[in-house]
OpenMM code with the backbone's topology and positions (N, CA, C; nanometers):
from openmm import Vec3, app, unit

residues = "MET LEU LYS LYS LEU GLU ILE LEU ASN GLY GLU LEU SER THR LYS PHE ASP PRO LEU ASN THR ARG TYR THR VAL ASN LEU ARG THR GLU GLU THR GLU LEU LYS LEU ASN TYR ASP ILE GLU LYS ASP ASP LYS ILE SER ILE PHE ASN ASN GLU ILE ASN GLY GLU ASN SER GLU VAL VAL ILE THR VAL TYR ASN ASP LYS GLU MET MET SER TYR TYR LEU GLU ILE ASN GLU PRO LYS HIS ASN LEU ALA SER ILE ASP GLU ASP TYR PHE SER SER LEU GLU LEU LYS THR ASP THR TYR MET PRO LYS TYR ILE ALA PRO LEU VAL ALA GLY ILE CYS PHE VAL ILE ILE LEU CYS LEU PHE THR VAL LEU PHE LYS LYS ASN LYS LYS SER LYS".split()
positions = [
    Vec3(20.0202, -4.8723, -11.9596),
    Vec3(19.9895, -4.8887, -11.8832),
    Vec3(19.8874, -4.8621, -11.7905),
    Vec3(19.9293, -4.9721, -11.6228),
    Vec3(19.8209, -4.9301, -11.5171),
    Vec3(19.7691, -4.8214, -11.4475),
    Vec3(19.6800, -4.7646, -11.4869),
    Vec3(19.6596, -4.6192, -11.4313),
    Vec3(19.6407, -4.6093, -11.2512),
    Vec3(19.5676, -4.7387, -11.2554),
    Vec3(19.5931, -4.7813, -11.0798),
    Vec3(19.5134, -4.9080, -11.0549),
    Vec3(19.5830, -4.9391, -10.9205),
    Vec3(19.6006, -5.0783, -10.9318),
    Vec3(19.5509, -5.1243, -10.7938),
    Vec3(19.4179, -5.1730, -10.7148),
    Vec3(19.4272, -5.2382, -10.6046),
    Vec3(19.3776, -5.3365, -10.5727),
    Vec3(19.4414, -5.3739, -10.4699),
    Vec3(19.3741, -5.5275, -10.4044),
    Vec3(19.2801, -5.5603, -10.3103),
    Vec3(19.1415, -5.5425, -10.3719),
    Vec3(19.0156, -5.5618, -10.2371),
    Vec3(19.0812, -5.6756, -10.1382),
    Vec3(19.1393, -5.7879, -10.1844),
    Vec3(19.1421, -5.8905, -10.0448),
    Vec3(19.2999, -5.8847, -9.9939),
    Vec3(19.3994, -5.8095, -9.9894),
    Vec3(19.5038, -5.7902, -9.9477),
    Vec3(19.5416, -5.6104, -9.9811),
    Vec3(19.6666, -5.5976, -9.9206),
    Vec3(19.6914, -5.4895, -9.9698),
    Vec3(19.8751, -5.4748, -10.0022),
    Vec3(19.9222, -5.4041, -10.0912),
    Vec3(20.0384, -5.3864, -10.1729),
    Vec3(20.1728, -5.3274, -10.0881),
    Vec3(20.2682, -5.3677, -10.0840),
    Vec3(20.3701, -5.3367, -9.9911),
    Vec3(20.3981, -5.1863, -10.0129),
    Vec3(20.4045, -5.1087, -10.1257),
    Vec3(20.3937, -5.0035, -10.1319),
    Vec3(20.3097, -4.8940, -10.1920),
    Vec3(20.2900, -4.8150, -10.1862),
    Vec3(20.1851, -4.7517, -10.2501),
    Vec3(20.1842, -4.7488, -10.4098),
    Vec3(20.0689, -4.7947, -10.4950),
    Vec3(20.0755, -4.8220, -10.6641),
    Vec3(20.1580, -4.6753, -10.7149),
    Vec3(20.2407, -4.7339, -10.7715),
    Vec3(20.3291, -4.6230, -10.9184),
    Vec3(20.3080, -4.6867, -11.0045),
    Vec3(20.2807, -4.6158, -11.1583),
    Vec3(20.2477, -4.6936, -11.2930),
    Vec3(20.3634, -4.7416, -11.3185),
    Vec3(20.4986, -4.6834, -11.2719),
    Vec3(20.6223, -4.7239, -11.3186),
    Vec3(20.6884, -4.7779, -11.2628),
    Vec3(20.6427, -4.8604, -11.1444),
    Vec3(20.6883, -4.9530, -11.0719),
    Vec3(20.6609, -5.0900, -11.1268),
    Vec3(20.7130, -5.1861, -11.1978),
    Vec3(20.6531, -5.3102, -11.1767),
    Vec3(20.6551, -5.4306, -11.0874),
    Vec3(20.7870, -5.4168, -10.9560),
    Vec3(20.7317, -5.5555, -10.8876),
    Vec3(20.6819, -5.4631, -10.7448),
    Vec3(20.5460, -5.5503, -10.7171),
    Vec3(20.4963, -5.5140, -10.5468),
    Vec3(20.4655, -5.6677, -10.4856),
    Vec3(20.4907, -5.6696, -10.3810),
    Vec3(20.4579, -5.7529, -10.2803),
    Vec3(20.2795, -5.7408, -10.2195),
    Vec3(20.2337, -5.8565, -10.2631),
    Vec3(20.0950, -5.8267, -10.1783),
    Vec3(20.0602, -5.9041, -10.0564),
    Vec3(20.0476, -5.8344, -9.9576),
    Vec3(20.0214, -5.9346, -9.8142),
    Vec3(19.8678, -5.9658, -9.8349),
    Vec3(19.7992, -6.0745, -9.8226),
    Vec3(19.6671, -6.1141, -9.8157),
    Vec3(19.6095, -6.1367, -9.6651),
    Vec3(19.4802, -6.0575, -9.6530),
    Vec3(19.3821, -6.0453, -9.5434),
    Vec3(19.4059, -6.1384, -9.4861),
    Vec3(19.3368, -6.2704, -9.5669),
    Vec3(19.2956, -6.3681, -9.5572),
    Vec3(19.3201, -6.5307, -9.6075),
    Vec3(19.2835, -6.5984, -9.6281),
    Vec3(19.3187, -6.7200, -9.6967),
    Vec3(19.2645, -6.6830, -9.8114),
    Vec3(19.3180, -6.6966, -9.9506),
    Vec3(19.2270, -6.6998, -10.0428),
    Vec3(19.2496, -6.7793, -10.1681),
    Vec3(19.2138, -6.7883, -10.2837),
    Vec3(19.2532, -6.9053, -10.3981),
    Vec3(19.2749, -6.7891, -10.5153),
    Vec3(19.2671, -6.7099, -10.5283),
    Vec3(19.2827, -6.5870, -10.6131),
    Vec3(19.2640, -6.4350, -10.5776),
    Vec3(19.3510, -6.3413, -10.6134),
    Vec3(19.3652, -6.1991, -10.6098),
    Vec3(19.2339, -6.1092, -10.6336),
    Vec3(19.1929, -6.0972, -10.5819),
    Vec3(19.0205, -5.9869, -10.6153),
    Vec3(19.1036, -5.8239, -10.6253),
    Vec3(19.0715, -5.7713, -10.7784),
    Vec3(19.1456, -5.6411, -10.8442),
    Vec3(19.1027, -5.5660, -10.8870),
    Vec3(19.1171, -5.4367, -10.8706),
    Vec3(19.0180, -5.2973, -10.9154),
    Vec3(19.1398, -5.2677, -10.9755),
    Vec3(19.0908, -5.2387, -11.1319),
    Vec3(19.2271, -5.1397, -11.1966),
    Vec3(19.1620, -5.0526, -11.3176),
    Vec3(19.2600, -4.9700, -11.3905),
    Vec3(19.2180, -4.8782, -11.4843),
    Vec3(19.3457, -4.8878, -11.5572),
    Vec3(19.3006, -4.8946, -11.6802),
    Vec3(19.3856, -4.8699, -11.8201),
    Vec3(19.3691, -4.7988, -11.9057),
    Vec3(19.4460, -4.7537, -11.9680),
    Vec3(19.3986, -4.6529, -12.0927),
    Vec3(19.2951, -4.7239, -12.1696),
    Vec3(19.1854, -4.6201, -12.2642),
    Vec3(19.1018, -4.6466, -12.3275),
    Vec3(19.1480, -4.7696, -12.4441),
    Vec3(19.2753, -4.7857, -12.5189),
    Vec3(19.2933, -4.8878, -12.6006),
    Vec3(19.3701, -4.9578, -12.5683),
    Vec3(19.4138, -4.9689, -12.4373),
    Vec3(19.4663, -5.0829, -12.3833),
    Vec3(19.3904, -5.2044, -12.3776),
    Vec3(19.4953, -5.3484, -12.3298),
    Vec3(19.4255, -5.4450, -12.3529),
    Vec3(19.4801, -5.5011, -12.1906),
    Vec3(19.4223, -5.5779, -12.1145),
    Vec3(19.5398, -5.6130, -12.0180),
    Vec3(19.4880, -5.7972, -12.0242),
    Vec3(19.5938, -5.8730, -11.9640),
    Vec3(19.5948, -6.0016, -11.9289),
    Vec3(19.6521, -6.0724, -11.7982),
    Vec3(19.5539, -6.1081, -11.7306),
    Vec3(19.6273, -6.1372, -11.5984),
    Vec3(19.6779, -6.2946, -11.5764),
    Vec3(19.7970, -6.3142, -11.5528),
    Vec3(19.8839, -6.4465, -11.5915),
    Vec3(19.9015, -6.4968, -11.4117),
    Vec3(19.8656, -6.6355, -11.4087),
    Vec3(19.8775, -6.6981, -11.2919),
    Vec3(19.7999, -6.6525, -11.1577),
    Vec3(19.6525, -6.6167, -11.1335),
    Vec3(19.5958, -6.5535, -11.0723),
    Vec3(19.5334, -6.6655, -10.9870),
    Vec3(19.6067, -6.7882, -10.9373),
    Vec3(19.5760, -6.8329, -10.8767),
    Vec3(19.6998, -6.8929, -10.7263),
    Vec3(19.6612, -6.9002, -10.6062),
    Vec3(19.7383, -6.8865, -10.4748),
    Vec3(19.7662, -7.0264, -10.4520),
    Vec3(19.8910, -7.0817, -10.4529),
    Vec3(19.8338, -7.2086, -10.4303),
    Vec3(19.9414, -7.2664, -10.3465),
    Vec3(19.9605, -7.1490, -10.1973),
    Vec3(20.0187, -7.1507, -10.0653),
    Vec3(20.1836, -7.1383, -10.0904),
    Vec3(20.2055, -7.1927, -10.1951),
    Vec3(20.3517, -7.1347, -10.1835),
    Vec3(20.4048, -7.0117, -10.2574),
    Vec3(20.5707, -7.0263, -10.3363),
    Vec3(20.5371, -6.9062, -10.3922),
    Vec3(20.4823, -6.8730, -10.5212),
    Vec3(20.3400, -6.7754, -10.4538),
    Vec3(20.2845, -6.7552, -10.5880),
    Vec3(20.3327, -6.5955, -10.6635),
    Vec3(20.3392, -6.5914, -10.7818),
    Vec3(20.3067, -6.4747, -10.8386),
    Vec3(20.2214, -6.4248, -10.9437),
    Vec3(20.1607, -6.3187, -10.9522),
    Vec3(20.0658, -6.2814, -11.0466),
    Vec3(20.1288, -6.1709, -11.1192),
    Vec3(20.0946, -6.2360, -11.2981),
    Vec3(20.1487, -6.1124, -11.3620),
    Vec3(20.0465, -6.0636, -11.4295),
    Vec3(20.0306, -5.9131, -11.4335),
    Vec3(19.9655, -5.8453, -11.4767),
    Vec3(20.0250, -5.7565, -11.6211),
    Vec3(19.9677, -5.8206, -11.7303),
    Vec3(20.0178, -5.7044, -11.8713),
    Vec3(19.9342, -5.6679, -11.9445),
    Vec3(19.9685, -5.5264, -11.9483),
    Vec3(19.8910, -5.4186, -12.0194),
    Vec3(19.9555, -5.3829, -12.1425),
    Vec3(19.8719, -5.4066, -12.2577),
    Vec3(19.9148, -5.3995, -12.4016),
    Vec3(19.8499, -5.3099, -12.4883),
    Vec3(19.9398, -5.2724, -12.5661),
    Vec3(19.8215, -5.2212, -12.6910),
    Vec3(19.9143, -5.2380, -12.8343),
    Vec3(19.8617, -5.1915, -12.9375),
    Vec3(19.9734, -5.2235, -13.0349),
    Vec3(20.1203, -5.1513, -13.0444),
    Vec3(20.1662, -5.0599, -12.9681),
    Vec3(20.2390, -4.9898, -12.9531),
    Vec3(20.3492, -5.0412, -12.8694),
    Vec3(20.3081, -5.0765, -12.7405),
    Vec3(20.3798, -5.1248, -12.6090),
    Vec3(20.3334, -5.1934, -12.5157),
    Vec3(20.3990, -5.2523, -12.4268),
    Vec3(20.3590, -5.3361, -12.3770),
    Vec3(20.3940, -5.3160, -12.2043),
    Vec3(20.3639, -5.3787, -12.0662),
    Vec3(20.4226, -5.3711, -11.9631),
    Vec3(20.3560, -5.4137, -11.8749),
    Vec3(20.4762, -5.5200, -11.7870),
    Vec3(20.4061, -5.6576, -11.6946),
    Vec3(20.4161, -5.5609, -11.5772),
    Vec3(20.3209, -5.6262, -11.4794),
    Vec3(20.3582, -5.5806, -11.3458),
    Vec3(20.3494, -5.7181, -11.2324),
    Vec3(20.4433, -5.7436, -11.1932),
    Vec3(20.4519, -5.8839, -11.1246),
    Vec3(20.4217, -5.8772, -10.9550),
    Vec3(20.3292, -5.9072, -10.9096),
    Vec3(20.2675, -5.9296, -10.7593),
    Vec3(20.3358, -6.0809, -10.7038),
    Vec3(20.4009, -6.0645, -10.5975),
    Vec3(20.4986, -6.1733, -10.5324),
    Vec3(20.3274, -6.1564, -10.4337),
    Vec3(20.3086, -6.3260, -10.4442),
    Vec3(20.2045, -6.3328, -10.2822),
    Vec3(20.2538, -6.3395, -10.1821),
    Vec3(20.2263, -6.2974, -10.0332),
    Vec3(20.2623, -6.3207, -9.9247),
    Vec3(20.1096, -6.3814, -9.8469),
    Vec3(20.0958, -6.5351, -9.7989),
    Vec3(19.9687, -6.5485, -9.7261),
    Vec3(19.9337, -6.5249, -9.6012),
    Vec3(19.8685, -6.5256, -9.5084),
    Vec3(19.8863, -6.4496, -9.3959),
    Vec3(19.8951, -6.5768, -9.3040),
    Vec3(19.9994, -6.5532, -9.2105),
    Vec3(20.0455, -6.6390, -9.1056),
    Vec3(19.9375, -6.6959, -9.0195),
    Vec3(19.9486, -6.8038, -8.9778),
    Vec3(19.8639, -6.8561, -8.8950),
    Vec3(19.8567, -6.8469, -8.7165),
    Vec3(19.7592, -6.7635, -8.7034),
    Vec3(19.7784, -6.7418, -8.5225),
    Vec3(19.7552, -6.8227, -8.4462),
    Vec3(19.8679, -6.8563, -8.3371),
    Vec3(19.8605, -6.9785, -8.2420),
    Vec3(19.6898, -6.9762, -8.1572),
    Vec3(19.6475, -6.8926, -8.1541),
    Vec3(19.5338, -6.8663, -8.1104),
    Vec3(19.3957, -6.9117, -8.1984),
    Vec3(19.4158, -6.9278, -8.3189),
    Vec3(19.3007, -6.9666, -8.3978),
    Vec3(19.3140, -7.1163, -8.4270),
    Vec3(19.3998, -7.1499, -8.3787),
    Vec3(19.4109, -7.3119, -8.4467),
    Vec3(19.3148, -7.3864, -8.3301),
    Vec3(19.2555, -7.4810, -8.3851),
    Vec3(19.1600, -7.5558, -8.3287),
    Vec3(19.1925, -7.6141, -8.1806),
    Vec3(19.1189, -7.6457, -8.0548),
    Vec3(19.1537, -7.7106, -7.9645),
    Vec3(19.2022, -7.8288, -7.9236),
    Vec3(19.1458, -7.8770, -8.0372),
    Vec3(19.1989, -8.0428, -8.0279),
    Vec3(19.3107, -8.0778, -8.0623),
    Vec3(19.3484, -7.9853, -8.1313),
    Vec3(19.5273, -7.9886, -8.1419),
    Vec3(19.6217, -8.0094, -8.0194),
    Vec3(19.5560, -7.9072, -7.9555),
    Vec3(19.6320, -7.8643, -7.8290),
    Vec3(19.6346, -7.9704, -7.7235),
    Vec3(19.4752, -8.0481, -7.7598),
    Vec3(19.4295, -8.1269, -7.6405),
    Vec3(19.5522, -8.2761, -7.6764),
    Vec3(19.5217, -8.2556, -7.7955),
    Vec3(19.6428, -8.4221, -7.8469),
    Vec3(19.7649, -8.4235, -7.7939),
    Vec3(19.8558, -8.2871, -7.8041),
    Vec3(19.9595, -8.2784, -7.7726),
    Vec3(19.9693, -8.2534, -7.5692),
    Vec3(19.9025, -8.2986, -7.5269),
    Vec3(19.8954, -8.3633, -7.3794),
    Vec3(20.0125, -8.4346, -7.3616),
    Vec3(20.1413, -8.4220, -7.2240),
    Vec3(20.1885, -8.5435, -7.2408),
    Vec3(20.1399, -8.6175, -7.1092),
    Vec3(20.1605, -8.7222, -7.1365),
    Vec3(20.1241, -8.8251, -7.0424),
    Vec3(20.1846, -8.8347, -6.9004),
    Vec3(20.1914, -8.7971, -6.7695),
    Vec3(20.2124, -8.7779, -6.6606),
    Vec3(20.2578, -8.9399, -6.5600),
    Vec3(20.1777, -9.0233, -6.5986),
    Vec3(20.1745, -9.1306, -6.5313),
    Vec3(20.2578, -9.2195, -6.5241),
    Vec3(20.3859, -9.2054, -6.5952),
    Vec3(20.4773, -9.3133, -6.5565),
    Vec3(20.5817, -9.2574, -6.4633),
    Vec3(20.6064, -9.3670, -6.3770),
    Vec3(20.7170, -9.3031, -6.3044),
    Vec3(20.8416, -9.3592, -6.3592),
    Vec3(20.9590, -9.3219, -6.2795),
    Vec3(21.0643, -9.3118, -6.3312),
    Vec3(21.1620, -9.3330, -6.2123),
    Vec3(21.2393, -9.4067, -6.1178),
    Vec3(21.2984, -9.3678, -6.0345),
    Vec3(21.3658, -9.2496, -5.9734),
    Vec3(21.4382, -9.2831, -5.9084),
    Vec3(21.5382, -9.1659, -5.8400),
    Vec3(21.6870, -9.1791, -5.8661),
    Vec3(21.7256, -9.3149, -5.8795),
    Vec3(21.8730, -9.3460, -5.8828),
    Vec3(21.8917, -9.3439, -6.0365),
    Vec3(21.8142, -9.3559, -6.1496),
    Vec3(21.8277, -9.3714, -6.2607),
    Vec3(21.9094, -9.2285, -6.3435),
    Vec3(21.8900, -9.1273, -6.3178),
    Vec3(21.9612, -8.9930, -6.3819),
    Vec3(22.1203, -8.9985, -6.3061),
    Vec3(22.1656, -9.0693, -6.1700),
    Vec3(22.2745, -9.0865, -6.1341),
    Vec3(22.3561, -9.1708, -6.2004),
    Vec3(22.2717, -9.2829, -6.1994),
    Vec3(22.3696, -9.4084, -6.2714),
    Vec3(22.3953, -9.3560, -6.3918),
    Vec3(22.3151, -9.2931, -6.4765),
    Vec3(22.3595, -9.2661, -6.6514),
    Vec3(22.4578, -9.1987, -6.6346),
    Vec3(22.4077, -9.0641, -6.5381),
    Vec3(22.5852, -9.0099, -6.5104),
    Vec3(22.6499, -9.0376, -6.4737),
    Vec3(22.7227, -9.1384, -6.4221),
    Vec3(22.8050, -9.2259, -6.3683),
    Vec3(22.8467, -9.3238, -6.4487),
    Vec3(22.7480, -9.3827, -6.5456),
    Vec3(22.8374, -9.4931, -6.6537),
    Vec3(22.8838, -9.3699, -6.7531),
    Vec3(22.8553, -9.2942, -6.7984),
    Vec3(22.8935, -9.1916, -6.9226),
    Vec3(23.0047, -9.1239, -6.8272),
    Vec3(23.0526, -9.0624, -6.7388),
    Vec3(23.1971, -9.0698, -6.6310),
    Vec3(23.2795, -9.1563, -6.6773),
    Vec3(23.2330, -9.3072, -6.6382),
    Vec3(23.3203, -9.3990, -6.6676),
    Vec3(23.3845, -9.4437, -6.7669),
    Vec3(23.2670, -9.4326, -6.8744),
    Vec3(23.3467, -9.4542, -7.0608),
    Vec3(23.4021, -9.3077, -7.0871),
    Vec3(23.3479, -9.1928, -7.0470),
    Vec3(23.4482, -9.0479, -7.0901),
    Vec3(23.6339, -9.1300, -7.0455),
    Vec3(23.5878, -9.1285, -6.9029),
    Vec3(23.7193, -9.1614, -6.8460),
    Vec3(23.8529, -9.2804, -6.9256),
    Vec3(23.7457, -9.3921, -6.9141),
    Vec3(23.8395, -9.4998, -7.0530),
    Vec3(23.8950, -9.4457, -7.1680),
    Vec3(23.8058, -9.3531, -7.2371),
    Vec3(23.8326, -9.3141, -7.3733),
    Vec3(23.9402, -9.2297, -7.3207),
    Vec3(23.9804, -9.1355, -7.2079),
    Vec3(24.0873, -9.0467, -7.2140),
    Vec3(24.1919, -9.1162, -7.2108),
    Vec3(24.1683, -9.2521, -7.1357),
    Vec3(24.2986, -9.2904, -7.0894),
    Vec3(24.3459, -9.4231, -7.1874),
    Vec3(24.2456, -9.4412, -7.2877),
    Vec3(24.2643, -9.5333, -7.3928),
    Vec3(24.3811, -9.3937, -7.4687),
    Vec3(24.3003, -9.2285, -7.5152),
    Vec3(24.3571, -9.1681, -7.6272),
    Vec3(24.5262, -9.1702, -7.5622),
    Vec3(24.5270, -9.1309, -7.4228),
    Vec3(24.6503, -8.9937, -7.3832),
    Vec3(24.7233, -9.0913, -7.2806),
    Vec3(24.7192, -9.2679, -7.3080),
    Vec3(24.7971, -9.2959, -7.2082),
    Vec3(24.9211, -9.2833, -7.3618),
    Vec3(25.0799, -9.2613, -7.2285),
    Vec3(25.2363, -9.2251, -7.2838),
    Vec3(25.2273, -9.4333, -7.3237),
    Vec3(25.2958, -9.4109, -7.4124),
    Vec3(25.3937, -9.5148, -7.4431),
    Vec3(25.5137, -9.5287, -7.4085),
    Vec3(25.5228, -9.6176, -7.3014),
    Vec3(25.6539, -9.6802, -7.2903),
    Vec3(25.7613, -9.7744, -7.3814),
    Vec3(25.8472, -9.7218, -7.3964),
    Vec3(25.9541, -9.7591, -7.4626),
    Vec3(26.0791, -9.8330, -7.4166),
    Vec3(26.0516, -10.0137, -7.4666),
    Vec3(26.1631, -10.0363, -7.4325),
    Vec3(26.3118, -10.0605, -7.4603),
    Vec3(26.4161, -10.0699, -7.3728),
    Vec3(26.5617, -10.0658, -7.3979),
    Vec3(26.6213, -10.1955, -7.4880),
] * unit.nanometer
topology = app.Topology()
chain = topology.addChain("A")
for resn in residues:
    res = topology.addResidue(resn, chain)
    for name in ("N", "CA", "C"):
        topology.addAtom(name, app.Element.getBySymbol(name[0]), res)
C-alpha cells in the first residue's frame, strides 16, 4: 500500500490516509497529467492508469501490488474553473450590442393591444355559453 501520496500540481480533497482509497484532486492550473510524489514499501510495485486529464470525468487509478496483496487508489480530477477576469478582452468586445437601430415608440403598445385582443377573442370562444333551443 502507499505510505505517502502528494499531488505536485494540485491538492487532495482530504489529507492522505493509506487506508482511504478514494480522493478528489483539485488542480491548480490546466494540466494534461497529474504530477505525483509517493512512497511505497520496499517490495511493492506501482502501476498508474489513465494519468491523462481530458477535461471530462477524469479518474486516475494508482495500484500498488506485491506477491501477496494489491490495493488501488482512485483519484477523481476536478479541473480549475475559468475566471471571467482571465478571459481575453477580444471575447467581450465581440459581445457588444449595437444600439444604432431605432424602434418607434408606438410598437410596444401596439403589440400589447394586439395580444389583448387575441386573448379576449380566445376567452369569448372558450367560455361562450351555449343557448339551447326549445
